[in-house]
N, C-alpha and C positions, 0 to 999 in steps of 0.2 A: 503492499499500500504507499503510495506516495502522498505527498502534501496536499495536491489538486485534489486526489480522491477522497481522503479525509475531510478536507473544506466542502467539497460536495456533498458528502454525507450528513455533516452537520448543517449545513444549508436546509437540505431537504427537512429533516429533523424538526430545525426550528421552526420552518414552515408550515409543516404537517400540523404540530404543536400548537401553533397558533391558529391556524386554520380550523383544527380540531375543537380546541378551548371555544373559540366562535360559535361552532355549530353545535357545541355542550351546553353552551350558554341560550341559544336558540330554542333547543328542544327540552332544556330544562333538568339535562345531566352533564355537568361539566367534566366530573372524573371520567365518564365512557367516552365522551367528547375527545378528551385530551388522550387518553389509553389509544383510542381508534385513530387520532390524528397522527401520533409518534408513530404509529406502527405503518400509517399511509406516509408519512415524512421519511422513515427509512428506507421505505420502498421507492419512493422518489429520489432520495440521495443516493442509492445504489444504482439507479437508471442513469442519474446525472455522472456519479464516478464512472460508470462503464463508457458513456458516451466520451468523457475527458480522456480516460484512458485509450479508448480506441484511437482517440485525435492525435494523441501522444504519440502511440505505437507507429502510424503513419509515418 
């Protein structure tokens, strides 16, 4: 794992968590929203890091 990948995952998690918290507040279950958001964020971050890594490899 290089710095760009770690950064991409961190950004994804941060985005996912903030989106999840907002959605959680709307549906009235912040904890569930945050957990779901974190999970989605990790997925986004991994996808971003794969894209970044793929671009670096070329």
